[in-house]
Structures are given as C-alpha cells and as structure tokens.
C-alpha positions in Angstrom: 103.7 52.2 168.3 105.5 54.0 165.6 108.8 55.9 166.5 109.9 58.8 164.4 113.5 58.8 163.3 115.9 60.9 165.5 118.1 63.7 164.1 121.0 61.5 165.1 119.8 58.6 162.9 118.8 60.7 159.9 122.3 62.4 160.0 123.9 58.9 159.4 121.5 58.2 156.5 122.0 61.6 155.0 125.7 61.3 155.1 125.5 57.9 153.3 123.2 59.4 150.7 125.4 62.4 150.0 128.4 60.1 149.6 126.6 58.0 147.1 124.8 60.6 145.0 125.7 59.0 141.8 123.9 55.7 142.9 121.7 56.3 145.9 120.6 52.7 146.3 122.2 51.0 149.3 122.6 47.2 148.9 120.8 45.0 151.4 124.0 44.6 153.3 124.5 48.3 153.5 120.9 48.9 154.6 121.4 46.2 157.4 124.5 48.0 158.5 122.7 51.4 158.5 119.8 49.9 160.4 122.2 48.6 163.2 123.9 51.9 163.4 120.8 54.0 163.4 118.8 51.5 165.6 116.1 51.5 163.0 114.5 48.5 161.3 115.4 47.5 157.8 112.0 48.5 156.5 112.4 52.0 158.2 115.8 52.4 156.5 114.5 51.3 153.1 111.5 53.7 153.4 113.6 56.6 154.5 115.9 56.1 151.3 112.8 55.9 149.0 111.4 59.0 150.6 114.8 60.8 150.5 115.3 60.1 146.8 111.7 61.2 146.0 112.4 64.5 148.0 115.6 65.2 146.3 114.3 64.5 142.9 111.3 66.7 143.5 113.6 69.5 144.4 115.8 68.8 141.4 118.8 68.3 143.6 119.5 64.9 142.3 119.5 63.4 138.8 120.6 59.8 138.5 119.9 56.9 136.2 117.5 54.3 137.9 119.5 51.2 138.8 117.5 49.2 136.1 119.2 51.2 133.3 122.5 49.8 132.5 123.7 51.5 129.3 122.9 54.7 127.7 124.4 54.2 124.1 121.0 53.6 122.5 121.1 49.8 121.9 
C-alpha cells in the first residue's frame, strides 16, 4: 500500500532543493541520506525530486542547465 509523503518529510526535501537551486540533482549518496532522514525509499526520494524540478520549471521559478551540459561556450 502506497503512503503519501508527510509535510515533515517534504520540508526536509524542499530545504535541500532550495539550498541547491543551481544544481537540483542530489547525488546517490545525498538521496540515500535524505531517504533515511525522511523515512522514504530511495525511489520515492528520486521521484519527489523529479516532480519538484518539473513543477518549478513549469512555474518558471527555476532555470538551470541540465547536468549533461558541461560547457556553454559554443564548442
């Protein structure tokens, strides 16, 4: 049975997200740490971040370079 995230757990995830607005992609280690703190699974944490980035992008509150792009000097 699926459990919804609590306000307590999403507060932890949101604070991480806002502290890392320039690169909102947690490493696997960071996701594991966040999963333990929030008592969520690794999959839930990953999904939460994907949805949060999508929501913020949709609201034009966040503009970042996708992690695949390494240089912006045209070469």
